[in-house]
Steps between C-alpha positions, in 0.01 A plus 500: 500500500680699767825672424738413783821681570701194396320476164543871438874487573542189283325668209693823542830313520418299189416814305819671617710198399334494158570871453866457596549198276331669205786750503736213409319429174570661168879488463544403137744572226405793279308373198413182688151361462468421870688170504640387831869559556709234665797708601836443343663773296188653352515876473196707586382827642421552865278797579414617849351794682660697780370777720835669540583858417677601178833509686446146631407377152815660354717338769335162442556528123866587561541189716339287229727643233805422714370148567456423131847634413670262744586150373315215664722300732356205685616516861517235766341697783508216753862415421602866524322534834668187636845628392430833673398319819815289492713816468323653800545185707874479423567848644 
């Protein structure tokens, strides 16, 4: 069997896609036995790796702390954008 360029690129792309998708696995609640989560309001722990410096990590953690202190308010982004456009048009 000859390894053509097309077959090589297909195989390489498949392996790369598998590697990327494998990074999506493993988000479970602490103490969970590996059961699948279906979303909703389940609390869990998200861990990730970054290649930033210590200063970047500190800034990122400060942003996260500020984010979690703010109350969640559902916003109508499309409606807000349309209102802004209407104000600009009326000028």
